[in-house]
C-alpha positions, 0 to 999 in steps of 0.5 A: 353732781356736775355743774348744770352746764355740763348735763348734756355732755355727761348723759351718754356716759352716766348710766349706759350700763344701768339695766334697772327699769320700772314702768318702761322709764330708762335709768337716770342719765344724771344719777352719779354715784357720789355717795348721795343716794337719798335726799338728806334735806327732804326734797330734790336738788333743783337745777335751773339748767336753762336760765330762761325758766326764771323769766317765765316762772318767777320762783320756779324752784319754790314751785317745783319744791312745793309740787314735789312735796305735795305729790310725795306726801300724797303718794308716800313716794320718795322725792326725786333726787333731781329736778332739772329745768332745761330746754327743748334741745336737751330734752329732745336729745334725751328723748331720742337717746333713751326713748327713740323719739327724736323730738322734745316732750314736756317732761321726762322721768328717769328711774334711779339705779335699782335699790336707790330712791329718787330718780330725775324729772327733766322739763323742757321750757319751750314745750312747757310754755307752748302747752301752757299758752295753748291751754290758757293756763299760767306757765307756773301752774303747768310746771307744777302739774308736770312735776306732779306728773313726773313724781307719779311716774317715778312712783309707778303710775302710768297712762298707757291705757285708758283706765290707767290715764283716768286714775293718774289724772285724777291723782294729779288733780287731787295733788294739785288741789292741795297746793292751790293749782286748778285741775288741769283736766277740767276745761276752762271757761 
């Protein structure tokens, strides 16, 4: 795996020719064939690409690990290969390149190459912070929610239709309850 600072520089070449897609998620831009196809230690590699995450979410890596573990246990999904805590700038670049949307989003998921478990989840700090503040929720809780959301996407869940969205929201709430994070879909009073 390349050093965290080089993530945005290597994206174009990483998997341009990889046609594997599931649920409309593009193939992983970070998956590099170095013989590391599974998660030998039972969880994702967590890369804090933007160090500002640590200022807003103390123990961010532990929160990511816990949310990922809970989602994988509940759904029996394989753990993502990598979770990257990044910035709006990097996520905007990825969103434009792989989804044709020239704007940042809170979380992106990328499928692994066909036949391999895992995938990548990439989160944008500024967007995650804005959404947490707007919802009057701790940034740490929103981070946990979005990691669970990403794992569910990698497991084949989606939210394009109303029924799919409700099922996915219910599953997110169930997973989050196992780690003490309040239901993000329930209005706070």
